[in-house]
C-alpha positions as a Markdown table, in Angstrom:
| # | Residue | x | y | z |
|---|---|---|---|---|
| 1 | Met | 94.9 | 119.9 | 84.6 |
| 2 | Ile | 98.0 | 121.6 | 83.3 |
| 3 | Asn | 98.0 | 122.0 | 79.5 |
| 4 | Phe | 100.9 | 120.1 | 78.0 |
| 5 | Val | 101.8 | 122.5 | 75.3 |
| 6 | Thr | 101.6 | 125.5 | 77.6 |
| 7 | Lys | 104.0 | 123.9 | 80.1 |
| 8 | Phe | 106.7 | 123.2 | 77.6 |
| 9 | Thr | 107.0 | 126.4 | 75.6 |
| 10 | Arg | 110.8 | 126.4 | 76.1 |
| 11 | Phe | 111.1 | 123.5 | 73.7 |
| 12 | Ser | 110.9 | 124.2 | 70.0 |
| 13 | Leu | 107.5 | 123.8 | 68.3 |
| 14 | Thr | 109.0 | 121.2 | 66.0 |
| 15 | Asp | 110.1 | 119.1 | 68.9 |
| 16 | Met | 106.7 | 119.5 | 70.6 |
| 17 | Glu | 104.8 | 118.4 | 67.5 |
| 18 | His | 107.1 | 115.4 | 67.0 |
| 19 | His | 106.8 | 114.2 | 70.6 |
| 20 | Glu | 103.5 | 115.5 | 71.9 |
| 21 | Gln | 101.3 | 112.6 | 70.6 |
| 22 | Glu | 103.4 | 109.8 | 71.8 |
| 23 | Leu | 104.0 | 111.4 | 75.2 |
| 24 | Asn | 100.3 | 112.2 | 75.7 |
| 25 | Glu | 99.5 | 108.5 | 75.1 |
| 26 | Tyr | 101.3 | 107.6 | 78.3 |
| 27 | Arg | 100.2 | 110.7 | 80.3 |
| 28 | Pro | 97.3 | 109.1 | 82.2 |
| 29 | Met | 99.3 | 106.0 | 83.2 |
| 30 | Leu | 102.3 | 108.2 | 84.4 |
| 31 | Phe | 99.9 | 110.5 | 86.3 |
| 32 | Ser | 98.3 | 107.5 | 88.0 |
| 33 | Ile | 101.7 | 106.1 | 89.0 |
| 34 | Ala | 102.8 | 109.5 | 90.4 |
| 35 | Tyr | 99.5 | 110.2 | 92.2 |
| 36 | Asn | 99.4 | 106.8 | 93.8 |
| 37 | Met | 103.0 | 107.2 | 95.0 |
| 38 | Leu | 102.7 | 110.7 | 96.3 |
| 39 | Gly | 99.0 | 111.3 | 97.2 |
| 40 | Thr | 98.9 | 114.9 | 95.9 |
| 41 | Ile | 97.7 | 116.0 | 92.5 |
| 42 | Ser | 100.1 | 119.0 | 92.0 |
| 43 | Asp | 103.2 | 116.9 | 92.9 |
| 44 | Ala | 102.0 | 114.1 | 90.5 |
| 45 | Glu | 101.6 | 116.6 | 87.7 |
| 46 | Asp | 105.1 | 118.0 | 88.4 |
| 47 | Met | 106.6 | 114.5 | 88.2 |
| 48 | Val | 104.8 | 113.9 | 84.9 |
| 49 | Gln | 106.2 | 117.1 | 83.5 |
| 50 | Glu | 109.7 | 116.4 | 84.7 |
| 51 | Thr | 109.5 | 112.9 | 83.2 |
| 52 | Phe | 108.5 | 114.4 | 79.8 |
| 53 | Ile | 111.4 | 116.8 | 80.0 |
| 54 | Ser | 113.8 | 113.9 | 80.7 |
| 55 | Trp | 112.4 | 112.1 | 77.7 |
| 56 | Leu | 112.8 | 115.1 | 75.4 |
| 57 | Lys | 116.4 | 115.5 | 76.5 |
| 58 | Ala | 117.2 | 111.8 | 76.4 |
| 59 | Asp | 119.5 | 110.2 | 73.8 |
| 60 | Lys | 116.8 | 108.0 | 72.1 |
| 61 | Ser | 119.5 | 105.8 | 70.5 |
| 62 | His | 120.1 | 104.2 | 74.0 |
| 63 | Val | 116.4 | 103.7 | 74.8 |
| 64 | Glu | 115.0 | 100.3 | 73.8 |
| 65 | Asn | 111.5 | 100.7 | 75.2 |
| 66 | Met | 109.9 | 104.1 | 75.6 |
| 67 | Lys | 107.2 | 103.0 | 78.0 |
| 68 | Phe | 109.7 | 101.3 | 80.3 |
| 69 | Tyr | 111.9 | 104.4 | 80.2 |
| 70 | Leu | 109.0 | 106.6 | 81.2 |
| 71 | Ile | 107.8 | 104.3 | 84.0 |
| 72 | Arg | 111.4 | 103.9 | 85.4 |
| 73 | Thr | 112.0 | 107.7 | 85.2 |
| 74 | Ile | 108.8 | 108.8 | 86.9 |
| 75 | Ser | 108.9 | 106.0 | 89.6 |
| 76 | Asn | 112.4 | 107.0 | 90.7 |
| 77 | Lys | 111.6 | 110.7 | 90.6 |
| 78 | Cys | 108.6 | 110.0 | 92.9 |
| 79 | Ile | 110.7 | 107.9 | 95.3 |
| 80 | Thr | 113.2 | 110.8 | 95.6 |
| 81 | His | 110.4 | 113.4 | 96.0 |
| 82 | Leu | 108.6 | 111.2 | 98.6 |
| 83 | Lys | 111.7 | 111.0 | 100.8 |
| 84 | Lys | 111.7 | 114.8 | 100.8 |
| 85 | Ile | 108.1 | 115.3 | 101.7 |
| 86 | Lys | 107.8 | 112.5 | 104.3 |
| 87 | Gln | 109.0 | 114.9 | 107.1 |
| 88 | Gln | 106.5 | 117.6 | 106.1 |
| 89 | Arg | 103.7 | 115.1 | 106.5 |
| 90 | Glu | 105.0 | 114.1 | 110.0 |
| 91 | Thr | 104.6 | 117.7 | 111.1 |
| 92 | Tyr | 101.3 | 118.3 | 109.3 |
| 93 | Ala | 98.6 | 120.0 | 111.3 |
| 94 | Gly | 96.4 | 117.1 | 112.3 |
| 95 | Thr | 95.8 | 114.0 | 110.2 |
| 96 | Trp | 97.3 | 114.1 | 106.7 |
| 97 | Leu | 95.0 | 112.4 | 104.1 |
| 98 | Pro | 95.7 | 112.1 | 100.4 |
| 99 | Glu | 94.3 | 114.7 | 98.1 |
| 100 | Pro | 91.2 | 113.2 | 96.6 |
| 101 | Leu | 90.5 | 112.9 | 92.8 |
| 102 | Leu | 87.0 | 114.2 | 92.4 |
| 103 | Ser | 84.5 | 114.0 | 89.6 |
| 104 | Glu | 80.8 | 114.5 | 89.4 |
| 105 | Ser | 80.1 | 110.8 | 88.8 |
| 106 | Glu | 81.9 | 107.5 | 88.4 |
| 107 | Thr | 81.2 | 107.6 | 84.6 |
| 108 | Asp | 83.0 | 110.9 | 83.9 |
| 109 | Asp | 85.2 | 110.3 | 80.9 |
| 110 | Asn | 88.6 | 111.3 | 82.4 |
| 111 | Pro | 91.5 | 108.8 | 82.0 |
| 112 | Glu | 93.4 | 110.5 | 84.8 |
| 113 | Thr | 90.9 | 109.3 | 87.4 |
| 114 | Glu | 91.3 | 105.7 | 86.4 |
| 115 | Asp | 93.7 | 103.2 | 87.9 |
| 116 | Asn | 93.9 | 105.1 | 91.2 |
| 117 | Leu | 93.7 | 103.6 | 94.6 |
| 118 | Ser | 91.1 | 104.5 | 97.2 |
| 119 | Ile | 91.7 | 107.3 | 99.7 |
| 120 | Gly | 91.7 | 104.7 | 102.5 |
| 121 | Phe | 94.3 | 102.4 | 100.8 |
| 122 | Met | 96.5 | 105.4 | 99.9 |
| 123 | Tyr | 96.4 | 106.5 | 103.6 |
| 124 | Leu | 97.5 | 103.0 | 104.6 |
| 125 | Leu | 100.5 | 103.3 | 102.1 |
| 126 | Glu | 101.9 | 106.1 | 104.4 |
| 127 | Lys | 103.0 | 103.2 | 106.7 |
| 128 | Leu | 105.5 | 102.1 | 104.0 |
| 129 | Thr | 109.0 | 103.3 | 103.1 |
| 130 | Pro | 109.2 | 105.0 | 99.7 |
| 131 | Ile | 110.7 | 102.0 | 98.0 |
| 132 | Glu | 108.1 | 99.6 | 99.5 |
| 133 | Arg | 105.4 | 102.0 | 98.4 |
| 134 | Gly | 106.7 | 102.1 | 94.9 |
| 135 | Ile | 107.1 | 98.4 | 94.5 |
| 136 | Ile | 103.7 | 97.5 | 95.9 |
| 137 | Ile | 102.0 | 100.1 | 93.7 |
| 138 | Leu | 103.7 | 98.9 | 90.5 |
| 139 | Lys | 103.1 | 95.3 | 91.3 |
| 140 | Glu | 99.5 | 95.3 | 92.5 |
| 141 | Ala | 98.0 | 98.4 | 90.9 |
| 142 | Phe | 99.8 | 98.2 | 87.5 |
| 143 | Asn | 100.6 | 94.5 | 87.3 |
| 144 | Ile | 104.3 | 94.9 | 86.6 |
| 145 | Asp | 106.3 | 91.8 | 87.3 |
| 146 | Tyr | 109.2 | 91.5 | 89.8 |
| 147 | Pro | 112.0 | 91.4 | 87.2 |
| 148 | Glu | 110.8 | 94.7 | 85.6 |
| 149 | Ile | 110.3 | 96.4 | 89.0 |
| 150 | Ala | 113.8 | 95.3 | 90.0 |
| 151 | Lys | 115.2 | 96.9 | 86.9 |
| 152 | Ile | 113.1 | 100.1 | 87.4 |
| 153 | Phe | 114.6 | 100.6 | 90.9 |
| 154 | Asp | 118.0 | 99.1 | 90.1 |
| 155 | Ile | 117.8 | 96.4 | 92.8 |
| 156 | Ser | 118.1 | 92.6 | 92.8 |
| 157 | Tyr | 115.1 | 90.3 | 92.1 |
| 158 | Glu | 115.4 | 88.9 | 95.7 |
| 159 | Asn | 115.6 | 92.4 | 97.2 |
| 160 | Cys | 112.5 | 93.4 | 95.2 |
| 161 | Arg | 110.5 | 90.4 | 96.6 |
| 162 | Gln | 111.7 | 91.1 | 100.1 |
| 163 | His | 110.5 | 94.8 | 99.9 |
| 164 | Phe | 107.2 | 93.6 | 98.6 |
| 165 | Ser | 106.8 | 91.0 | 101.3 |
| 166 | Arg | 107.5 | 93.6 | 104.0 |
| 167 | Ala | 105.1 | 96.0 | 102.5 |
| 168 | Arg | 102.3 | 93.4 | 102.5 |
| 169 | Lys | 102.9 | 92.5 | 106.1 |
| 170 | Lys | 102.8 | 96.1 | 107.1 |
| 171 | Leu | 99.5 | 96.6 | 105.4 |
| 172 | Ala | 98.1 | 93.3 | 106.6 |
| 173 | Leu | 95.7 | 93.3 | 103.6 |
| 174 | Glu | 95.0 | 90.8 | 100.9 |
| 175 | Lys | 94.9 | 91.6 | 97.2 |
| 176 | Ala | 91.1 | 91.9 | 97.3 |
| 177 | Lys | 91.6 | 95.3 | 99.1 |
| 178 | Phe | 92.9 | 96.7 | 95.9 |
| 179 | Glu | 89.6 | 95.9 | 94.3 |
| 180 | Val | 86.3 | 97.1 | 95.6 |
| 181 | Asp | 82.7 | 96.1 | 94.6 |
| 182 | Lys | 81.5 | 99.5 | 93.6 |
| 183 | Ser | 77.8 | 98.7 | 93.8 |
| 184 | Glu | 78.1 | 97.2 | 97.3 |
| 185 | His | 80.2 | 100.2 | 98.3 |
| 186 | Glu | 77.6 | 102.6 | 97.0 |
| 187 | His | 74.8 | 100.8 | 98.9 |
| 188 | Ile | 76.7 | 100.9 | 102.2 |
| 189 | Leu | 77.6 | 104.5 | 101.8 |
| 190 | Arg | 74.0 | 105.6 | 101.1 |
| 191 | Glu | 72.8 | 103.6 | 104.1 |
| 192 | Phe | 75.5 | 105.3 | 106.2 |
| 193 | Leu | 74.6 | 108.8 | 105.1 |
| 194 | Asn | 70.9 | 108.2 | 105.5 |
| 195 | Ala | 71.5 | 107.0 | 109.1 |
| 196 | Cys | 73.8 | 110.1 | 109.8 |
| 197 | Ile | 71.4 | 112.6 | 108.4 |
| 198 | Ser | 68.3 | 111.1 | 110.0 |
| 199 | Lys | 70.2 | 110.5 | 113.2 |
| 200 | Asn | 69.2 | 106.8 | 113.1 |
| 201 | Leu | 71.3 | 105.5 | 115.9 |
| 202 | Glu | 70.4 | 101.9 | 115.5 |
| 203 | Gly | 71.0 | 102.0 | 111.8 |
| 204 | Leu | 74.4 | 103.7 | 112.3 |
| 205 | Ile | 75.5 | 101.2 | 115.0 |
| 206 | Glu | 74.6 | 98.3 | 112.7 |
| 207 | Leu | 76.8 | 99.6 | 109.9 |
| 208 | Leu | 79.9 | 100.2 | 111.9 |
| 209 | Arg | 82.7 | 97.8 | 113.0 |
| 210 | Glu | 83.5 | 97.8 | 116.7 |
| 211 | Asp | 87.0 | 99.2 | 115.9 |
| 212 | Val | 85.8 | 101.8 | 113.4 |
| 213 | Val | 88.0 | 104.9 | 113.0 |
| 214 | Val | 87.2 | 108.4 | 111.8 |
| 215 | Tyr | 90.1 | 110.3 | 110.1 |
| 216 | Ala | 89.7 | 114.0 | 109.4 |
| 217 | Asp | 92.0 | 116.4 | 107.4 |
| 218 | Ser | 91.4 | 120.1 | 107.6 |
| 219 | Gly | 95.0 | 121.2 | 107.1 |
| 220 | Gly | 94.7 | 123.4 | 110.2 |
| 221 | Val | 92.4 | 125.7 | 108.2 |
| 222 | Ala | 89.0 | 124.6 | 109.2 |
| 223 | Lys | 87.7 | 124.0 | 112.7 |
| 224 | Phe | 87.6 | 120.2 | 112.8 |
| 225 | Ile | 88.8 | 117.2 | 114.8 |
| 226 | Val | 92.5 | 116.9 | 114.9 |
| 227 | Asn | 93.2 | 113.4 | 116.0 |
| 228 | Pro | 91.6 | 110.1 | 114.7 |
| 229 | Val | 88.5 | 109.0 | 116.7 |
| 230 | Ser | 88.2 | 105.2 | 117.2 |
| 231 | Gly | 85.6 | 102.9 | 118.7 |
| 232 | Lys | 82.0 | 102.5 | 117.7 |
| 233 | Glu | 80.6 | 104.4 | 120.7 |
| 234 | Lys | 82.8 | 107.4 | 120.2 |
| 235 | Val | 82.4 | 107.5 | 116.4 |
| 236 | Val | 78.6 | 107.4 | 116.7 |
| 237 | Arg | 78.6 | 110.3 | 119.1 |
| 238 | Leu | 81.0 | 112.2 | 116.8 |
| 239 | Leu | 78.9 | 111.6 | 113.7 |
| 240 | Ile | 75.5 | 112.4 | 115.3 |
| 241 | Gly | 76.9 | 115.4 | 117.0 |
| 242 | Gly | 78.7 | 116.5 | 113.9 |
| 243 | Met | 75.5 | 116.5 | 111.9 |
| 244 | Asp | 73.9 | 118.9 | 114.5 |
| 245 | Lys | 76.8 | 121.3 | 114.0 |
| 246 | Leu | 77.2 | 120.9 | 110.2 |
| 247 | Thr | 75.5 | 123.6 | 108.2 |
| 248 | Tyr | 75.0 | 122.9 | 104.5 |
| 249 | Val | 72.8 | 123.9 | 101.6 |
| 250 | Arg | 72.9 | 120.6 | 99.9 |
| 251 | Met | 74.5 | 117.2 | 99.8 |
| 252 | Glu | 75.5 | 115.5 | 96.6 |
| 253 | Phe | 77.0 | 112.1 | 95.7 |
| 254 | Leu | 80.2 | 112.2 | 93.7 |
| 255 | Ser | 83.2 | 110.1 | 92.7 |
| 256 | Ile | 86.2 | 110.1 | 95.0 |
| 257 | Asn | 89.1 | 108.2 | 93.5 |
| 258 | Gly | 86.6 | 106.2 | 91.4 |
| 259 | Leu | 84.4 | 105.2 | 94.3 |
| 260 | Gln | 81.2 | 106.9 | 95.4 |
| 261 | Gly | 81.5 | 109.4 | 98.2 |
| 262 | Ala | 79.6 | 112.5 | 99.2 |
| 263 | Ala | 80.0 | 116.2 | 99.4 |
| 264 | Phe | 78.3 | 118.6 | 101.8 |
| 265 | Tyr | 78.1 | 122.1 | 100.2 |
| 266 | Gln | 78.2 | 125.0 | 102.6 |
| 267 | Asp | 77.6 | 127.4 | 99.7 |
| 268 | Lys | 76.6 | 127.0 | 96.1 |
| 269 | Ser | 80.1 | 127.0 | 94.6 |
| 270 | Arg | 82.3 | 124.4 | 96.4 |
| 271 | Pro | 81.9 | 121.5 | 98.9 |
| 272 | Gly | 82.9 | 122.3 | 102.5 |
| 273 | Val | 83.3 | 118.6 | 103.6 |
| 274 | Leu | 83.9 | 115.4 | 101.7 |
| 275 | Ile | 83.0 | 111.9 | 103.1 |
| 276 | Ala | 84.5 | 108.6 | 102.0 |
| 277 | Ile | 84.4 | 105.2 | 103.6 |
| 278 | Asp | 86.2 | 101.9 | 103.7 |
| 279 | Thr | 84.4 | 98.6 | 104.3 |
| 280 | Asp | 85.5 | 95.1 | 105.3 |
| 281 | Glu | 84.6 | 91.7 | 104.1 |
| 282 | Asn | 81.6 | 91.6 | 106.3 |
| 283 | Lys | 80.1 | 94.8 | 104.7 |
| 284 | Lys | 80.9 | 96.8 | 107.9 |
| 285 | Ile | 82.4 | 100.3 | 107.7 |
| 286 | Arg | 86.0 | 100.0 | 108.8 |
| 287 | Asn | 87.1 | 103.7 | 108.4 |
| 288 | Val | 85.4 | 107.0 | 107.7 |
| 289 | Tyr | 87.4 | 109.8 | 106.0 |
| 290 | Leu | 86.4 | 113.4 | 106.3 |
| 291 | Met | 88.1 | 116.0 | 104.1 |
| 292 | Ala | 87.7 | 119.6 | 105.1 |
| 293 | Asn | 90.9 | 121.1 | 103.8 |
| 294 | Pro | 89.8 | 123.7 | 101.2 |
| 295 | Gln | 93.2 | 123.3 | 99.3 |
| 296 | Lys | 92.4 | 119.7 | 98.7 |
| 297 | Ile | 88.8 | 120.0 | 97.6 |
| 298 | Lys | 88.9 | 120.6 | 93.8 |
| 299 | Phe | 87.3 | 118.8 | 90.9 |
| 300 | His | 89.6 | 117.3 | 88.3 |
| 301 | His | 88.4 | 119.8 | 85.6 |
| 302 | Glu | 89.2 | 122.9 | 87.7 |
| 303 | Glu | 92.4 | 124.9 | 87.2 |
| 304 | Arg | 95.0 | 124.2 | 89.8 |
């Protein structure tokens, strides 16, 4: 992650010493808001830094609540930035998936990997308009009430509720989808990977929904599937055939956005492919996400 002090050397040391502690207290929360809204780590970090600059330049006599000021500032900066990058994602080479937040285990002590939505849910958020995405993230992931969200985006209470209702209808998901049983998720993932690696057709078929979909993001860099593959039969063929073609030196479990996923290493230094899954209420795999874009496969402690 970018070092706070290094990033802001243009401010005086006195200002930095005065504001650094109080700003850093809110940094993990602000990063999570920006990351969930934008889906990319570097853009989220940029929004955090721009928000800090806005606070340092602000007339504090007109600020009643520092936390609210920071949330409002970063939320609106993200909405503006999301409008700019929407078109880029529409012309992306293949399927665009959010950049994953990786750590070696779910117990790694890193506050910036907390309060973040799963890769699958963030991918679904691409269906929403920027304002709908902002409202549903603040409401569901950060438990901010409608009146505060309306003030954050300078809209009416009723307009805020309407945006939220439209967002929920587009997602067609209940609140439970924001929360995942981690132990159950881990169990299904391990069964899935065991079936793939051992080419256990019956076991794999049993784990998948009939309408299961595989999404893959290589960024046009790696040789990989370009379009989503849907349907149990096609997905089984893809996964079994893919294991025949995949060369790797080891496979390791790791945390992807706080949920267990897996990494296949093609050399000793860095994973070549990441795998994450979504499950439904019947403990069947709804979606499989494959990340093979080398620009998006970095651990949270690595320099970006």
